[in-house]
N, C-alpha and C positions, 0 to 999 in steps of 0.2 A: 703052438696050435692056435688056429684062428676060429672065430665064431662063425658058423655058417649063416648065410643071409636068410631072411625070412622067405617063406614060399610066396611065389607070385600069385596074383589074382587069377582066377580061372577065366579063360577066354581072352587073356591079354589085356593090355592097357588101352583104354579107349582114346581116340584122337581128341575128342572134345568132352571134358567133364561138365555135366550140367550143373548150373548154379541153383540157388534156392528158387529163383523165379522160373527155372526151367529152360532159359535161353542162354546163349553164349555171353561172355563178359564184355561190356562196353559196346556191343553192337557195332564193332569196327567193320567198315566196308573195305575188304581187302582188294577190291577192284579199282580203287582210286588211282589216278595217274600220279607219277612222282611230282614232288613239290618243285616249283620253278627254281632253277639254279642248283638244285641238289645233285644233279648228274654231272656238273662240271668238276673237273679234276683240278686240284690246287697243288702246286709243287713247292711253294714258298709260304712262309709264315706271314700272315697279313693282319691288319687291324680288324678288330671285331666291333660289330654294332651291338650295343648292349640294350636290346629291346626285350619286351615281354611277349612271349609266344602266346598265340590265341589257339585254343583247342576247337578246331572246326569239325572234329569227328563227332562232337556231341552238341548239335545246334539246339537252340531253345525251342520248346514246342510252339511258341507263338509264331515264330518265323516259318514254321512248317518245313524245316530243313533247308531253307534258302539262306545263303550268306553271300556277302560280296566277294568272298574268296573263291567261290565257284564260278564267278563270271569274269575272272581275270583273263588277260590276253597274253599270248605267248610272246616273249621278248627274247631277242638274240643279243648277247653281249660278247665282248671279246675277253675271254678269261685271262689271256696273257697280259693285255693292257691293264686290266683291273689289278692283276697280281703285281704288276710293276708299279702302279700308282699307289697302292695301299700296302706295300710291303713294309713290314716292321723292321726298322733299321736301328740297331742298338746304339750306334754312334750319335744319331739324332736325339734319341731319348736321353742319353747322358748329357748332351749339350744343353737341352732344354732344362734339365734339372740343375745344371750348373748355372744357367742364366737366371733361373728362378731364385736360386740360393744367393747369387751374387748381385741381384738387382738392388740398387741403392738410390737414395734421394740426397740432394744437397741440403744438409742441415747445419747451419752456421749459428743458429740462435741457441741461447741457453735453454735447456729442457723445460725449466719452469716458465720461462717467457713464451716458448713455443706452445706449451700446454695451455697457458692462459689465453693466447690468441685463438687456438683451436676451439676452446670452450666459447669464446666470444663470437666466433663465426656461426655457432649453432643458432643464435638469435638474430642474425643479420641476413639480409637477402643474399642471393648468390654473388660471389665476388665480381663476376663479370658485369653485373648491373650496378654495383656500388659506385664505380667511377662516374658513370653517366648520371646517376642520381645526385652526386655531389656537385658536379659541374652545372647541372640545371636547377639544383635546389628543389627537386621534385619530392613533394611530401608523399606521393603515392608509392614511391620506391622505398623510402626509409623514414621511419617515424622519429619522434624526439628521443626515445630511449636508445635507438641505434646510434643517433648522432652523439649523444652523451657517452655512449660506450666507446666509440672510436676516439672521441676527443679526449677522454680521460685516461685510457689505458692502451690504445692500439695505434697511436701515431708513431711511425718509424723515426728513429733518431738518425742523425747523419752517420754515426758509427755503424749502425745496423745496415743502413743502405750501402755503405762502402763494402762491408764484408760480403753482402749478398751479391753485389756486382762482381767482385773479385772471384768469388767461388764459381759464379756462372761463366765467367770468361775462362777460368782454368779448366772447367769441365762442361763444355758446351753440349755434350751428348747426354748428360745426366740431368733429369728434370729437378726442378726446385721442390722443396717440401711445401706443404700447404700453407704453413705460417709464413715461410719466406716468400712465396709467390704473392700472398696477400699484401705483405709489407712492400714488396716491390711495386705492386699495382698502385698502392696509396702514394708511394714516393714519386710516382710519375705525374701526380696532380699538382699543379703549381698553386702556391699559397693555400695549402691544405688546411692548416689551422685557422687561417683568416676566413676561409669559406665556411668551415664548420661553425666557427664562433658567430659569424654573421647570421648564418642559417638558424642557429639555436636562439639567438636574440630575437629573431623575427617570430619564431614559434612561441617563445616565452613571454613576449611583451604584453599581450592582451591579458594573460592570466595574472601576471604580476601587477599590472595596472589595476585590475579589479580587486586584487587582494589589498591594495593600498587605498583605493578610492572608496570602497564600501564601508570600511570602519570609520573613515573620516566623515562620511555622510551620516553614519549612525551617531557618532559623537556630537556632531553639530545639532542634529535633531534632538538627541537626548538632553543636551544642555538647555535647549529652549523648553522642552517638556518639563524638566525638573524645576526650572526657574519659575514657571507659570502654574505649577501644580498646586491646587487648593488643598488636596489631602495631605501633601507633604508639609505644607505650612501649618495645617491644623495639628499634625503630629508634633512638630517642633514646638508649637505653642503649648500643647498639653504637657509635654515632657519638661519644658522650661518652668511651667507653673508648678508642677508637682515637685520638681527639683528644688526650686526656691523655697517652697513650703517645708520640705523635709530638711533642707540644709539651714533654714532660717536665714537665707541670704537674699540678695536683690540683684542677681546676675542678669545681664541683658542678653546673654547667649551662651552657648556651650560648643565645644569642639565636635565636629561632625562624626568623628570616629567613635564617640560615645554611643552611637546607635547600636554598635555591636554588643554593648554591655547591657542593654535594656532587657533582653530576655533572661539574663542571669540574675537580676534583682527580684527577690520574692518577698511577699508580705509575711508577717509572723503569725497570722491567724489561719488563713486558708491555704497558705503556701502557693498562692497564685503569683505568677510573674508580673512584673511591672508592665510588660507588654499586654497582658490580659486586661489589666485595669485601664490601660491606655485605650485599647479597642473598645471597652465598655463605655468610657467617657465620650469617645468620638462618635460612637453609634448613637448615643443618647442625645448629645448636643448638636452633632453635625450629621444628620441621617443621609444627607445628599452626597457624602464623600464616597470614594471608591476604595478598592483594595490596594491601590498604589502600584502593585506589581504589573498590572495590565497596562498602566499608563506609561511606564518607563521600560518597556521591553528592549528599546535600543541600547539603554545603558547596561542591561543584562548581557547583551551581545558584546558590548565594548569591554566588559570585564573579562571576557575570554580571549582577548586579543593581546599579543605581546607587542606593545607599542614601541619598545626599543628595536625589535626586529623589523617593525614596519618602517621606522626611520631608516634602518640599514637597507631595506629593500628599495626604498626610494632613492637613496644615494647610489646603490649599486645599479639601479636602472639608469640613472643619469650617466654614470661612468661607462656602462656597457654601450649606451647610445653613442657616446663620444668615441669609444673604441671601434664601434661598427663603422663610423665614418672613415676611420683610418684603414680598416679592413677593405672597405669598398674601393678606396683609392688604390691600395696595393693590388687588388684583383683587376681593376681597370688597367693598370700598367701592363700586366702580363697578357690579358685577353685582348686588349686593344679594342677595335671596333667589331670584333666577332660576337660580342654579347652585349650590344648596345641596348637591346630591349630589356634584358634582365637588369642592366645597370640603371636604366631610367626608372624602372619599377622600384628598385631598392632605394634609389635616391628619394623618390616621393614618399616611400614608407618611412625612411629615417627622418625626413623633414617634418612629417606629421607627428611622429613619435617624439621628436625633440620639443615641439610646441606643446604637446599634451603633458610632457614631463615637467615643463616649466610651470604650467597651470597647476599641476598636482603639488608642486613644491610651494606655490603661493597659498593654495588651499590648506595645506598642512600647517603652514606657519600661522595662518589666521585662525584656524580651529584650535590650535594649541594656545593662542592668545585668548580666545574666548573661554577656554577651560580655566586658564589662570584667573580671568575675571570672575568666573563662577565661584572659584574657591575664595577669592577676596569678598565676593558677595555673601558667602556663607560665614564671613567673619574671621577667616583664618589669617594669620599674619603673613607678611610678604615672603619671608624665608621659608615658611612651611608650605605656602602655595607653590613655590618653585620646586620644592623637593618632593612633594606628594605626586606620585606617578598616576597616570590616567587609569590604568587597570586597577590600582589599589583603591582609588576613590570609587570607581564604578562598582567594584566588588563589595565595598562597604554598603553602598546604597542598595544594590540589587539583592544582596543576602538579607538585609533588614526588611526590604519590601516583601520578599518571599515569606519570611517568618511572620510579618504583619498580616499578610493575606491568610496564612494558615490559621493564625490565632483569631483573626476576625471572623472567619467562617465558624470556628468552634463557639465563639461568643454568641453569634447570631443563632446558632442551633440551640444553645442553652436558653436563650431568651424565648425562642419559639416553644421549647419544651415547657418552660415555666408558664407561658401563656396558655398552653393547652391544659396544663394541670389546674390553673385557676378556673378555666371554663368547666372542667370536670367537677371541681369542687362546688361550683354554683348549682349544678344539676344533681348533686348527690342527695339521695333520698326522695327525689321527685319522680313523678311519672313522666313518660316521654311527651305526653300531650300537654304537660304543664310548662314545658320549656319554651324559651323565646322562639325557637325555630318553628314550633307548631302553633304558637299563639298568633291571633289576628291583631294586627297593629292598627287597622282602620276601624274606628268605632261604628261608622255607618254601615260598613260591610258586616261587622259583628251583629248589629241589630237586624240587618236583613237576613242573615243566616239563622238567627234565633227565630224570626218569624216563620221562615220556611220550615224549620224543625218542628215548631208548634203546630203548624198546619198539617205536617205529615203525621205526627203523633196523635192528633185529634181526628185523624182519618178523613180530614177534609170536609166534615159535615158542618152545617151552619146552625141547625136547631136540634132539639132533642129527638125529633122524629126521624132524622136521617142517620141514625147510628148504625154502625156495622163493624165488620172485622177490619183490623189493620191490613192494608194491602189487598182488600177485596176488589176484584175486577168486576165492574158492572158498566153497562152502557146506559148513559143517561138519555132518556127518550124525551124529545121535545113535544109537549102537547100542542095540538092544533088550536084549541080554544084557550089561549093564554089567560084572557081576562076572567073567564069563568072558572078556570083552574085556580087562579089566585084567590078569587072570592070564596071558593069552596073550602080552601084551607084555613082561612080566617087569620087571626093574629097569632104570630109565633113569638116565642121567647127564646132568645139566643143565650148561649153559655156565657158570653162576655158580659151580659147584663147581670148574671147571677153572681159572678165573682169579681172581686175588686182588683186583684193583682194577677200578673201573667204567671207567676209561680204556682198559685192555686189552680189556675186554669190548666197548666201543664200537668200538675199532679193528679187532678181529677180525670184528665183524659187518660193517663197511664192506668189508673185504678179501674176506670170504666172498661178499658180495652182488655185488661187482664181478667176481669170477672164476668165479661159478657158471655152468655151461653150461646152455643151454636144454634143457628136457625133451623137446621135440618140435621138429622142423625145419619142419613145415608145419602150418597150422591144420587141425584135424580136422573132417571134414564130419559134421555131425550127421544121423543117420537117424531117421526117424519110427518110433516103437515099433510093433511088430505089434499088441500088445494095447492096449486102452484103459487109459491111465494114470490111476490113481485117487489121491486124496489119502489119505495114511496116517491123518490125523486123522479124516476121514470114515469110513475103514474101521474104525478102532477103535471109533467110535461105533456102527457097524452090527453089532457082535458077530461077529467072524470065527470061522470053524471052525478045527479043528486043522490041516487040510491047508493052509489059507491062512496060518496062523502059520509053518509050516515053509517055505513058499515065500518069505515075507518075510524070514525069518532067513537062508536061503541067498542071497538077493539082496543082503542087507547084507554077508555075508562076502565075496561076490564083489566088491563095490565096495571 
């Protein structure tokens, strides 16, 4: 028994079910023409174009429904021809897969050797440009690192060259591997090692020459500086004096290597090093000396140089120059007249380099002789002077000078600190105005200042009738009748006649000013004058009458 189906909807199934928006789904236009090529019938299986289809039925609102696919032109194609051309053939597919699986390269090198060459090729220019760069010695194509890389680990041997050629002749249709092709390219260059060695010497020469010449120049200059340095001689003198006193001896000198032991010797009281006392004595007795380290900076640089390696570099430079001449002759035999310009430039370079190397060797020999003379000048025996290396001696002197400078700065700071403490002790318990900084050193200036102070404290009056408040502002009026004014006042007695000393005068003025009563209790209210006030100066210029003169005189007497 089966289950009966559910009853159908009344009215039947509608043709278009409305969606939530009320319209049909996707708004597809069913009246569009068929897509181009979709009506063509295909009978055979063909290749497929793996494109990504564009949905033109839903254009973007910005384009307002316009797309390039609506403006296409009708094209007529031959379906039979396309079907024939792009028919999928199973035999061809199998053949291509077999070729891909069986595709090989000629690999005759050891895998380790091949891998090393492939790694080296990653830092080199393209192999097709390397040959031209080596033949022309063009620095823009390959740098020094590339030349060294090829020269040290990538030059093909005769055995490798023979194996590669045999394999290529046996399988002419199979390509060579990357490493094999590179070695075959290098093997086609005549005198490869000679070219690379000459090229490398040309690039290295200036660098090696400067590495040899600069230390020689520093050593020559440092020997002269140390020999003529006053501070160094003062140090040796003080050390010798202290040593003879402590040892109870009468030595005339000491070995220069003892300078390294001076910072280790300490006194038994303050535990200060001998170097500390050395700096104190030199600063006290020879204040014009320097810190020594600033004067012999060249020897400090010489102490960091490996002088044995420097001599080896100079010898290697000479041998490489001689070998480069041989390389140039070998290259000239193979190239003939095809590279005459390069040959002439290289010949000039090698001739100049040989001359400069000879000069360097002479300078090296003379500087070493000067160094030996310096050691003999320091009092060292001959066998010690020959065995003491340059960097060892320079290290002794430079390290001591560095410690001397450090200790000297500390001693100077301590002396300055003690001087400041002494100055503070001098002013302890005193007012600041009693110190030397605020005191007047000129007695005349001191007397003048005292007179001005007395005048200010006495309020500037001359007699007892002119007393007032300190700092009182008043305008002195000049009387017109000067003679009559003087006669009316009579004889006056000044304060200087009443007291014998300036101290009493000053004390009396202070007391008088402090006890003086105010002349008025309330400030006076100024009233505007009834008549227009005129300037006396302008009035005099205007030629006053006799009545105006009398008025002015009476006004002055009233005031």
